[in-house]
LUMSEDO-250330 format. One record per residue: residue number from 0; residue in three letters; x, y, z of N, C-alpha, C in turn. Coordinates in steps of 0.1 Angstrom, whole numbers. Example, Ala and Ser with C-alpha at 12.3 -4.5 7.8 and 13.67 -1.06 7.14 Angstrom:
BEGIN
<rec num="0" residuo="Ala" n_east="132" n_north="-57" n_up="78" ca_east="123" ca_north="-45" ca_up="78" c_east="132" c_north="-33" c_up="78"/>
<rec num="1" residuo="Ser" n_east="128" n_north="-22" n_up="71" ca_east="137" ca_north="-11" ca_up="71" c_east="129" c_north="0" c_up="79"/>
This chain:
BEGIN
<rec num="0" residuo="Met" n_east="831" n_north="1217" n_up="857" ca_east="828" ca_north="1207" ca_up="852" c_east="829" c_north="1197" c_up="854"/>
<rec num="1" residuo="Lys" n_east="825" n_north="1180" n_up="854" ca_east="830" ca_north="1169" ca_up="859" c_east="843" c_north="1165" c_up="851"/>
<rec num="2" residuo="Leu" n_east="856" n_north="1161" n_up="858" ca_east="868" ca_north="1157" ca_up="850" c_east="863" c_north="1146" c_up="839"/>
<rec num="3" residuo="Cys" n_east="853" n_north="1139" n_up="845" ca_east="850" ca_north="1129" ca_up="837" c_east="843" c_north="1132" c_up="823"/>
<rec num="4" residuo="Asp" n_east="834" n_north="1145" n_up="825" ca_east="827" ca_north="1144" ca_up="812" c_east="837" c_north="1159" c_up="803"/>
<rec num="5" residuo="Tyr" n_east="852" n_north="1160" n_up="808" ca_east="856" ca_north="1170" ca_up="801" c_east="863" c_north="1166" c_up="787"/>
<rec num="6" residuo="Lys" n_east="862" n_north="1174" n_up="780" ca_east="859" ca_north="1169" ca_up="764" c_east="872" c_north="1170" c_up="755"/>
<rec num="7" residuo="Glu" n_east="883" n_north="1179" n_up="763" ca_east="894" ca_north="1180" ca_up="757" c_east="905" c_north="1167" c_up="761"/>
<rec num="8" residuo="Asn" n_east="918" n_north="1164" n_up="755" ca_east="925" ca_north="1156" ca_up="758" c_east="935" c_north="1161" c_up="767"/>
<rec num="9" residuo="Val" n_east="939" n_north="1169" n_up="767" ca_east="946" ca_north="1176" ca_up="779" c_east="945" c_north="1189" c_up="788"/>
<rec num="10" residuo="Leu" n_east="953" n_north="1188" n_up="798" ca_east="952" ca_north="1198" ca_up="806" c_east="961" c_north="1208" c_up="809"/>
<rec num="11" residuo="Tyr" n_east="962" n_north="1219" n_up="809" ca_east="972" ca_north="1231" ca_up="809" c_east="975" c_north="1235" c_up="827"/>
<rec num="12" residuo="Glu" n_east="987" n_north="1241" n_up="828" ca_east="989" ca_north="1249" ca_up="839" c_east="982" c_north="1257" c_up="839"/>
<rec num="13" residuo="Gly" n_east="977" n_north="1257" n_up="857" ca_east="966" ca_north="1274" ca_up="862" c_east="953" c_north="1260" c_up="861"/>
<rec num="14" residuo="Thr" n_east="950" n_north="1245" n_up="861" ca_east="939" ca_north="1243" ca_up="852" c_east="937" c_north="1236" c_up="874"/>
<rec num="15" residuo="Val" n_east="922" n_north="1237" n_up="881" ca_east="922" ca_north="1234" ca_up="896" c_east="913" c_north="1221" c_up="893"/>
<rec num="16" residuo="Phe" n_east="914" n_north="1212" n_up="904" ca_east="906" ca_north="1203" ca_up="905" c_east="901" c_north="1206" c_up="917"/>
<rec num="17" residuo="Arg" n_east="883" n_north="1205" n_up="920" ca_east="881" ca_north="1203" ca_up="931" c_east="871" c_north="1190" c_up="935"/>
<rec num="18" residuo="Phe" n_east="872" n_north="1188" n_up="943" ca_east="870" ca_north="1178" ca_up="951" c_east="868" c_north="1175" c_up="968"/>
<rec num="19" residuo="Arg" n_east="860" n_north="1161" n_up="970" ca_east="856" ca_north="1162" ca_up="985" c_east="867" c_north="1154" c_up="995"/>
<rec num="20" residuo="Gly" n_east="871" n_north="1169" n_up="1003" ca_east="883" ca_north="1157" ca_up="1012" c_east="881" c_north="1153" c_up="1022"/>
<rec num="21" residuo="Lys" n_east="890" n_north="1146" n_up="1031" ca_east="886" ca_north="1140" ca_up="1041" c_east="899" c_north="1145" c_up="1050"/>
<rec num="22" residuo="Glu" n_east="903" n_north="1143" n_up="1061" ca_east="907" ca_north="1146" ca_up="1073" c_east="923" c_north="1141" c_up="1069"/>
<rec num="23" residuo="Pro" n_east="937" n_north="1150" n_up="1066" ca_east="935" ca_north="1163" ca_up="1077" c_east="934" c_north="1174" c_up="1066"/>
<rec num="24" residuo="Phe" n_east="925" n_north="1173" n_up="1052" ca_east="922" ca_north="1179" ca_up="1045" c_east="907" c_north="1187" c_up="1050"/>
<rec num="25" residuo="Glu" n_east="898" n_north="1198" n_up="1042" ca_east="887" ca_north="1203" ca_up="1046" c_east="877" c_north="1195" c_up="1037"/>
<rec num="26" residuo="Lys" n_east="864" n_north="1195" n_up="1040" ca_east="852" ca_north="1190" ca_up="1032" c_east="856" c_north="1194" c_up="1016"/>
<rec num="27" residuo="Ser" n_east="856" n_north="1205" n_up="1009" ca_east="863" ca_north="1205" ca_up="998" c_east="880" c_north="1209" c_up="995"/>
<rec num="28" residuo="Val" n_east="888" n_north="1202" n_up="991" ca_east="896" ca_north="1208" ca_up="983" c_east="898" c_north="1210" c_up="971"/>
<rec num="29" residuo="Asp" n_east="907" n_north="1220" n_up="966" ca_east="915" ca_north="1224" ca_up="957" c_east="930" c_north="1223" c_up="954"/>
<rec num="30" residuo="Phe" n_east="930" n_north="1217" n_up="939" ca_east="949" ca_north="1212" ca_up="936" c_east="945" c_north="1219" c_up="925"/>
<rec num="31" residuo="Met" n_east="959" n_north="1228" n_up="925" ca_east="963" ca_north="1234" ca_up="908" c_east="974" c_north="1230" c_up="909"/>
<rec num="32" residuo="Leu" n_east="972" n_north="1226" n_up="890" ca_east="983" ca_north="1221" ca_up="883" c_east="989" c_north="1232" c_up="877"/>
<rec num="33" residuo="Val" n_east="1004" n_north="1228" n_up="883" ca_east="1014" ca_north="1240" ca_up="880" c_east="1025" c_north="1236" c_up="873"/>
<rec num="34" residuo="Cys" n_east="1037" n_north="1243" n_up="868" ca_east="1048" ca_north="1245" ca_up="860" c_east="1056" c_north="1239" c_up="875"/>
<rec num="35" residuo="Tyr" n_east="1063" n_north="1232" n_up="867" ca_east="1077" ca_north="1223" ca_up="884" c_east="1082" c_north="1220" c_up="873"/>
<rec num="36" residuo="Pro" n_east="1097" n_north="1227" n_up="872" ca_east="1104" ca_north="1219" ca_up="858" c_east="1112" c_north="1209" c_up="866"/>
<rec num="37" residuo="Asp" n_east="1116" n_north="1210" n_up="883" ca_east="1122" ca_north="1200" ca_up="888" c_east="1120" c_north="1186" c_up="887"/>
<rec num="38" residuo="Thr" n_east="1111" n_north="1183" n_up="879" ca_east="1106" ca_north="1173" ca_up="879" c_east="1103" c_north="1162" c_up="867"/>
<rec num="39" residuo="Glu" n_east="1104" n_north="1152" n_up="867" ca_east="1102" ca_north="1141" ca_up="854" c_east="1091" c_north="1151" c_up="841"/>
<rec num="40" residuo="Ser" n_east="1084" n_north="1151" n_up="849" ca_east="1072" ca_north="1158" ca_up="836" c_east="1071" c_north="1175" c_up="838"/>
<rec num="41" residuo="Gly" n_east="1076" n_north="1181" n_up="843" ca_east="1078" ca_north="1193" ca_up="846" c_east="1063" c_north="1198" c_up="851"/>
<rec num="42" residuo="Phe" n_east="1054" n_north="1192" n_up="859" ca_east="1042" ca_north="1194" ca_up="864" c_east="1041" c_north="1188" c_up="875"/>
<rec num="43" residuo="Ala" n_east="1034" n_north="1197" n_up="885" ca_east="1031" ca_north="1195" ca_up="899" c_east="1016" c_north="1197" c_up="906"/>
<rec num="44" residuo="Leu" n_east="1017" n_north="1194" n_up="915" ca_east="1002" ca_north="1201" ca_up="916" c_east="1000" c_north="1205" c_up="931"/>
<rec num="45" residuo="Tyr" n_east="1000" n_north="1214" n_up="933" ca_east="996" ca_north="1224" ca_up="948" c_east="984" c_north="1223" c_up="952"/>
<rec num="46" residuo="Cys" n_east="982" n_north="1225" n_up="968" ca_east="968" ca_north="1226" ca_up="974" c_east="968" c_north="1244" c_up="976"/>
<rec num="47" residuo="Ile" n_east="958" n_north="1247" n_up="967" ca_east="952" ca_north="1257" ca_up="969" c_east="939" c_north="1262" c_up="978"/>
<rec num="48" residuo="Ser" n_east="936" n_north="1258" n_up="989" ca_east="925" ca_north="1258" ca_up="999" c_east="929" c_north="1256" c_up="1012"/>
<rec num="49" residuo="Gly" n_east="923" n_north="1257" n_up="1019" ca_east="922" ca_north="1253" ca_up="1033" c_east="933" c_north="1259" c_up="1041"/>
<rec num="50" residuo="Tyr" n_east="938" n_north="1247" n_up="1053" ca_east="950" ca_north="1250" ca_up="1060" c_east="963" c_north="1244" c_up="1049"/>
<rec num="51" residuo="His" n_east="960" n_north="1237" n_up="1040" ca_east="971" ca_north="1231" ca_up="1031" c_east="975" c_north="1242" c_up="1020"/>
<rec num="52" residuo="Lys" n_east="971" n_north="1253" n_up="1020" ca_east="971" ca_north="1262" ca_up="1006" c_east="987" c_north="1265" c_up="1010"/>
<rec num="53" residuo="Gly" n_east="989" n_north="1262" n_up="997" ca_east="1009" ca_north="1265" ca_up="993" c_east="1014" c_north="1249" c_up="994"/>
<rec num="54" residuo="Lys" n_east="1012" n_north="1240" n_up="998" ca_east="1017" ca_north="1231" ca_up="1000" c_east="1013" c_north="1225" c_up="986"/>
<rec num="55" residuo="Leu" n_east="1028" n_north="1217" n_up="982" ca_east="1033" ca_north="1207" ca_up="971" c_east="1023" c_north="1198" c_up="980"/>
<rec num="56" residuo="Glu" n_east="1018" n_north="1190" n_up="968" ca_east="1009" ca_north="1174" ca_up="971" c_east="1013" c_north="1165" c_up="963"/>
<rec num="57" residuo="Val" n_east="1017" n_north="1168" n_up="950" ca_east="1026" ca_north="1156" ca_up="942" c_east="1032" c_north="1161" c_up="932"/>
<rec num="58" residuo="Cys" n_east="1044" n_north="1154" n_up="925" ca_east="1052" ca_north="1158" ca_up="915" c_east="1047" c_north="1148" c_up="908"/>
<rec num="59" residuo="Leu" n_east="1042" n_north="1154" n_up="896" ca_east="1034" ca_north="1142" ca_up="882" c_east="1046" c_north="1132" c_up="872"/>
<rec num="60" residuo="Pro" n_east="1046" n_north="1120" n_up="873" ca_east="1058" ca_north="1115" ca_up="864" c_east="1060" c_north="1118" c_up="849"/>
<rec num="61" residuo="Lys" n_east="1067" n_north="1116" n_up="839" ca_east="1067" ca_north="1115" ca_up="828" c_east="1057" c_north="1117" c_up="818"/>
<rec num="62" residuo="Glu" n_east="1048" n_north="1100" n_up="825" ca_east="1040" ca_north="1092" ca_up="816" c_east="1027" c_north="1104" c_up="817"/>
<rec num="63" residuo="Ala" n_east="1029" n_north="1114" n_up="826" ca_east="1013" ca_north="1121" ca_up="826" c_east="1014" c_north="1130" c_up="813"/>
<rec num="64" residuo="Leu" n_east="1023" n_north="1132" n_up="809" ca_east="1028" ca_north="1144" ca_up="798" c_east="1017" c_north="1140" c_up="785"/>
<rec num="65" residuo="Gly" n_east="1016" n_north="1150" n_up="781" ca_east="1012" ca_north="1150" ca_up="767" c_east="1024" c_north="1149" c_up="757"/>
<rec num="66" residuo="Lys" n_east="1016" n_north="1140" n_up="742" ca_east="1025" ca_north="1139" ca_up="733" c_east="1030" c_north="1156" c_up="725"/>
<rec num="67" residuo="Thr" n_east="1020" n_north="1160" n_up="723" ca_east="1024" ca_north="1170" ca_up="711" c_east="1024" c_north="1186" c_up="719"/>
<rec num="68" residuo="Cys" n_east="1026" n_north="1185" n_up="733" ca_east="1021" ca_north="1199" ca_up="744" c_east="1029" c_north="1194" c_up="748"/>
<rec num="69" residuo="Arg" n_east="1029" n_north="1210" n_up="757" ca_east="1034" ca_north="1210" ca_up="773" c_east="1020" c_north="1209" c_up="781"/>
<rec num="70" residuo="Ala" n_east="1011" n_north="1198" n_up="787" ca_east="1000" ca_north="1196" ca_up="795" c_east="1004" c_north="1183" c_up="799"/>
<rec num="71" residuo="Val" n_east="992" n_north="1182" n_up="803" ca_east="990" ca_north="1167" ca_up="813" c_east="976" c_north="1162" c_up="803"/>
<rec num="72" residuo="Leu" n_east="979" n_north="1146" n_up="800" ca_east="967" ca_north="1142" ca_up="796" c_east="957" c_north="1140" c_up="804"/>
<rec num="73" residuo="Val" n_east="946" n_north="1144" n_up="800" ca_east="933" ca_north="1142" ca_up="808" c_east="934" c_north="1125" c_up="810"/>
<rec num="74" residuo="Glu" n_east="935" n_north="1117" n_up="800" ca_east="934" ca_north="1103" ca_up="805" c_east="941" c_north="1096" c_up="815"/>
<rec num="75" residuo="Trp" n_east="955" n_north="1097" n_up="816" ca_east="961" ca_north="1098" ca_up="826" c_east="957" c_north="1104" c_up="839"/>
<rec num="76" residuo="Val" n_east="952" n_north="1110" n_up="840" ca_east="947" ca_north="1117" ca_up="853" c_east="931" c_north="1108" c_up="854"/>
<rec num="77" residuo="Leu" n_east="922" n_north="1109" n_up="849" ca_east="914" ca_north="1097" ca_up="850" c_east="916" c_north="1086" c_up="854"/>
<rec num="78" residuo="Glu" n_east="926" n_north="1080" n_up="850" ca_east="929" ca_north="1065" ca_up="853" c_east="940" c_north="1065" c_up="866"/>
<rec num="79" residuo="Asn" n_east="949" n_north="1075" n_up="868" ca_east="959" ca_north="1074" ca_up="881" c_east="955" c_north="1086" c_up="892"/>
<rec num="80" residuo="Trp" n_east="938" n_north="1089" n_up="889" ca_east="939" ca_north="1094" ca_up="908" c_east="941" c_north="1095" c_up="917"/>
<rec num="81" residuo="Asn" n_east="932" n_north="1079" n_up="920" ca_east="934" ca_north="1074" ca_up="930" c_east="949" c_north="1070" c_up="937"/>
<rec num="82" residuo="Arg" n_east="952" n_north="1068" n_up="925" ca_east="968" ca_north="1060" ca_up="925" c_east="978" c_north="1071" c_up="931"/>
<rec num="83" residuo="Trp" n_east="978" n_north="1080" n_up="920" ca_east="987" ca_north="1095" ca_up="923" c_east="985" c_north="1107" c_up="932"/>
<rec num="84" residuo="Ile" n_east="970" n_north="1112" n_up="932" ca_east="965" ca_north="1124" ca_up="931" c_east="961" c_north="1122" c_up="947"/>
<rec num="85" residuo="Tyr" n_east="949" n_north="1117" n_up="945" ca_east="942" ca_north="1115" ca_up="961" c_east="933" c_north="1100" c_up="963"/>
<rec num="86" residuo="Gln" n_east="935" n_north="1094" n_up="971" ca_east="931" ca_north="1085" ca_up="973" c_east="917" c_north="1082" c_up="977"/>
<rec num="87" residuo="Glu" n_east="913" n_north="1095" n_up="983" ca_east="898" ca_north="1094" ca_up="994" c_east="886" c_north="1103" c_up="985"/>
<rec num="88" residuo="Cys" n_east="890" n_north="1103" n_up="971" ca_east="877" ca_north="1107" ca_up="968" c_east="878" c_north="1099" c_up="952"/>
<rec num="89" residuo="Pro" n_east="866" n_north="1100" n_up="948" ca_east="866" ca_north="1085" ca_up="936" c_east="868" c_north="1095" c_up="925"/>
<rec num="90" residuo="Val" n_east="872" n_north="1097" n_up="913" ca_east="878" ca_north="1104" ca_up="898" c_east="864" c_north="1108" c_up="894"/>
<rec num="91" residuo="Glu" n_east="853" n_north="1102" n_up="898" ca_east="839" ca_north="1108" ca_up="892" c_east="835" c_north="1117" c_up="899"/>
<rec num="92" residuo="Asp" n_east="841" n_north="1120" n_up="910" ca_east="835" ca_north="1133" ca_up="919" c_east="844" c_north="1142" c_up="916"/>
<rec num="93" residuo="Val" n_east="854" n_north="1141" n_up="912" ca_east="863" ca_north="1156" ca_up="910" c_east="858" c_north="1162" c_up="893"/>
<rec num="94" residuo="Thr" n_east="858" n_north="1175" n_up="905" ca_east="853" ca_north="1191" ca_up="890" c_east="867" c_north="1196" c_up="889"/>
<rec num="95" residuo="Val" n_east="868" n_north="1200" n_up="874" ca_east="880" ca_north="1203" ca_up="872" c_east="875" c_north="1220" c_up="866"/>
<rec num="96" residuo="Ile" n_east="882" n_north="1229" n_up="872" ca_east="878" ca_north="1244" ca_up="867" c_east="889" c_north="1250" c_up="861"/>
<rec num="97" residuo="Ile" n_east="888" n_north="1253" n_up="844" ca_east="897" ca_north="1255" ca_up="838" c_east="899" c_north="1271" c_up="839"/>
């Protein structure tokens, strides 16, 4: 399902974001939301596809956290996709795999 159409307020560890990549990534890229305790938020994104598989891509800031549970706010991801996560693909083209 498209991230923009996702009806829940938060995303949990294990969520995968699939989107169109550009060099140095492949044409299709998957990032997974993982628990990463050594960060402000406790969350990070790892690439889990292609040549970059297993590489830490970004540690998320505390502003990304949900207020009532240990999860990341969908609204924050939508608003900050191109600033924090990946600039080369519009958030409207991101698929979320739960």
